C-alpha positions in Angstrom: 27.1 26.8 22.4 28.4 26.2 26.0 28.4 22.9 27.7 25.2 23.4 29.8 23.3 24.5 26.7 24.4 21.5 24.8 23.3 19.2 27.6 20.0 20.9 27.9 19.2 20.9 24.2 19.8 17.1 24.1 17.3 16.6 26.9 14.8 19.3 25.8 12.5 16.9 23.7 12.1 14.6 26.7 11.3 17.5 29.0 8.7 18.8 26.5 7.2 15.4 26.3 7.0 15.0 30.1 5.4 18.5 30.5 2.9 18.1 27.7 1.8 14.6 29.0 1.4 16.0 32.5 -0.5 19.2 31.5 -2.1 18.6 28.1 -1.3 22.2 27.2 1.3 23.3 24.7 2.2 26.7 26.1 2.2 25.4 29.6 4.6 22.7 28.6 6.9 25.2 27.0 6.8 27.3 30.2 7.8 24.3 32.3 10.8 23.6 30.0 11.9 27.3 30.2 11.8 27.2 34.0 13.8 24.0 34.0 16.4 25.6 31.9 16.7 28.6 34.3 17.2 26.2 37.2 19.7 24.2 35.3 21.6 27.3 34.1 21.8 28.4 37.8 23.0 25.1 39.0 26.5 23.7 39.4 26.1 21.2 36.6 29.5 19.6 37.2 28.3 18.3 40.5 25.3 16.6 38.9 26.0 12.9 38.2 23.1 12.3 35.8 22.0 15.4 34.0 19.0 13.7 32.3 17.6 12.3 35.5 18.1 15.6 37.3 16.3 17.6 34.5 13.5 15.1 34.4 13.0 15.4 38.1 13.0 19.2 38.0 10.6 19.3 35.0 8.3 16.8 36.6 8.0 18.7 39.8 7.5 22.0 38.1 4.8 20.3 36.0 3.2 18.9 39.2 3.0 22.4 40.7 1.6 23.8 37.5 -1.0 21.1 37.3 -2.3 22.0 40.7 -3.1 25.6 39.6 -4.3 24.3 36.2 -6.8 22.0 37.8 -8.1 24.9 39.9 -8.6 27.0 36.7 -10.3 24.1 34.9 -13.0 24.0 37.6 -14.3 27.3 36.3 -13.7 26.4 32.6 -16.8 26.9 30.4 -18.0 23.5 29.3 -15.8 20.3 29.1 -12.1 20.6 29.0 -10.0 18.7 26.4 -6.2 18.6 26.0 -4.7 20.7 23.2 -4.0 18.8 20.0 -0.7 18.9 18.1 -1.6 19.0 14.4 0.5 18.1 11.4 -0.2 17.3 7.8 -0.4 13.6 6.9 2.6 14.0 4.5 4.9 15.9 6.9 8.2 14.3 7.6 9.8 17.1 9.7 12.3 15.3 12.0 12.1 18.0 14.7 8.3 17.5 15.1 7.4 17.1 18.8 8.1 13.5 19.5 5.2 12.9 21.7 2.7 13.8 19.0 3.7 10.4 17.5 3.3 8.6 20.8 0.7 10.2 23.1 -2.9 10.1 21.7 -5.4 12.7 22.7 -7.6 9.9 24.2 -4.9 8.9 26.6 -4.2 12.5 27.6 -7.9 12.9 28.3 -8.1 9.7 30.3 -5.1 10.6 32.3 -7.0 13.6 33.7 -8.7 11.1 35.9 -5.4 10.2 37.6 -4.1 12.0 40.7 -1.2 14.3 39.8 1.5 12.0 41.4 -0.1 8.9 39.7 0.1 10.7 36.4 3.7 11.6 37.0 4.7 8.1 37.9 2.8 6.7 35.0 4.4 9.1 32.5 7.9 8.6 33.8 7.6 4.8 33.8 5.6 4.2 30.6 6.9 7.0 28.3 10.6 7.0 29.5 11.1 3.6 31.1 12.4 5.3 34.2 13.4 2.9 36.9 11.5 3.0 40.1 14.4 4.4 42.1 14.3 7.5 39.8 10.5 7.8 40.1 10.8 7.5 43.9 13.5 10.2 44.1 11.4 12.5 41.8 8.2 12.2 43.7 9.6 11.7 47.2 7.9 8.4 47.6 9.1 4.8 48.3 9.7 2.5 45.3 6.9 0.3 46.5 4.5 3.2 46.5 5.5 4.2 43.0 5.1 0.6 41.7 1.6 0.6 43.2 0.8 4.0 41.6 1.8 2.8 38.2 -0.1 -0.5 38.5 -3.2 1.4 39.8 -3.0 3.9 36.9 -2.8 1.1 34.3 -5.9 -0.5 35.7 -7.8 2.7 35.8 -6.9 3.8 32.3 -7.8 0.3 30.9 -11.2 0.3 32.5 -12.3 3.9 32.2 -11.1 5.2 28.9 -11.5 4.6 25.2 -9.2 2.3 23.1 -5.6 3.4 23.0 -4.5 0.9 20.4 -6.5 2.1 17.4 -4.4 1.9 14.2 -4.4 5.2 12.2 -6.4 3.5 9.3 -9.2 2.6 11.7 -9.3 6.1 13.1 -9.5 7.5 9.6 -12.3 5.2 8.7 -14.1 6.0 12.0 -14.1 9.7 11.2 -15.5 9.1 7.8 -18.1 6.6 9.0 -19.3 8.9 11.8 -19.9 11.9 9.5 -21.5 9.6 6.9 -23.8 8.3 9.6 -24.7 11.8 10.7 -25.9 12.5 7.2 -28.4 9.6 7.3 -31.9 9.7 8.8 -31.9 9.8 12.5 -32.8 6.2 13.2 -30.1 4.9 10.8 -27.5 7.2 12.2 -28.1 6.0 15.7 -27.3 2.4 14.7 -23.8 3.4 13.6 -22.7 4.8 16.9 -21.6 2.6 19.9 -24.2 2.2 22.7 -21.6 3.5 25.2 -20.3 6.3 23.0 -19.0 9.5 24.6 -18.7 12.9 22.8 -16.8 15.8 24.3 -16.8 19.3 22.7 -14.4 22.0 24.0 -15.4 25.5 23.1 -14.1 27.1 26.2 -16.8 29.7 26.1 -15.2 31.2 23.0 -17.0 29.1 20.3 -20.4 27.4 20.2 -20.1 23.9 21.8 -22.1 21.6 24.0 -21.8 22.6 27.7 -21.8 19.0 28.8 -20.4 15.7 27.8 -22.8 13.8 25.5 -23.5 10.1 26.2 -25.0 7.5 24.0 -26.0 7.5 20.3 -29.4 9.3 20.7 -27.8 12.3 22.4 -24.7 12.4 20.2 -26.5 12.1 16.9 -29.2 14.6 17.8 -26.6 17.3 18.6 -24.3 16.4 15.7 -27.1 16.5 13.1 -28.2 19.9 14.5 -24.7 21.3 14.2 -24.2 19.9 10.7 -27.5 21.5 9.6 -26.2 24.9 10.8 -22.9 24.3 9.1 -24.6 23.9 5.8 -25.5 27.6 6.0 -21.9 28.7 6.4 -20.0 30.1 3.4 -16.4 29.3 2.4 -16.2 26.0 4.4 -13.7 23.4 3.6 -12.5 20.1 5.2 -9.1 18.3 5.3 -7.8 15.2 6.9 -4.9 16.1 9.2 -2.9 14.2 11.9 -3.6 15.1 15.5 -1.3 13.4 18.0 -0.6 10.5 15.6 -4.2 9.9 14.7 -6.2 11.0 11.6 -8.7 13.8 12.4 -11.1 15.9 10.3 -10.3 19.6 10.3 -12.9 22.2 9.3 -11.9 25.5 7.9 -14.2 28.5 7.6 -12.8 31.4 5.6 -9.5 29.6 5.6 -9.3 29.5 9.4 -9.4 26.2 11.4 -12.5 26.3 13.6 -13.2 22.7 14.4 -11.1 19.5 14.8 -12.8 16.2 15.2 -11.3 12.9 16.1 -13.3 9.7 16.3 -12.1 6.4 17.9 -14.1 3.2 17.2 -14.9 0.3 19.5 -13.9 -3.2 18.7 -16.9 -3.5 16.3 -15.9 -0.3 14.4 -18.7 1.9 15.7 -17.9 5.4 16.9 -17.2 5.2 20.6 -15.1 8.3 21.6 -15.6 11.6 19.8 -13.2 14.5 20.5 -14.3 17.9 19.1 -12.0 20.9 19.6 -13.6 24.3 18.9 -11.8 26.5 21.3 -10.0 29.0 18.9 -7.1 29.6 21.3 -6.3 25.9 21.6 -6.7 25.4 17.8 -4.3 28.4 17.2 -1.8 26.9 19.6 -2.0 23.4 18.0 1.2 23.7 16.1 4.1 21.2 16.3 6.6 22.0 19.0 10.2 22.4 18.0 
């Protein structure tokens, strides 16, 4: 392994993390890292003072360009768009498992979609990698003061517009069980077990049955969920398993041995279901393997 390859492999996990956090798509993150490698291999690495900072800057800017085209595609996406999950078994201890799956919750990835691309980049570099503001400024072509302002603004926006990001895994596991238990009750009782400001997003991508809009409030969410569960009772060879999706317990449903639904539920401070993520797009579920 030559010197450039050794350097790049050391930085590769961080570059994957940056790219996935920016894009919310596994294959797109891998493409960004591959492009970063091509640029690094073609560079005069001996003239680069800080290889890690150089590679982070390159990967971030490639991801920014990719995000622009990705957002254009998402405007024509069928139904709500959700970030791709990274799924692992609860007992897995593979050291090479994609680091960010342990650090970047799906709820945070979803909430970051509301940030402008440069805000998202500044937030990721600062919060995930503790990059100093001089590096962020050099990466984004902004002043350090502007970068500080972007990070501060991003913090405030995420805290006020998204679900809880501090849910312990045991609470998330309980929330999943409670939500599905609630959905099996009579309609009136089930509604009482869902937060008044609950949000449910189902991503089918036009390739699997899913709600074509975001569902708000217990009435809407329980009505749709109970209808779906009733139809599921007619399916054959259905099984369920608790898995880990981006560090949080989630319920996986298999039909004929094939994963067809992944559900993550995050509770509010009272323990009621508040944010429900349902991935049904088969392409995203197929891609939801750990990254090396």
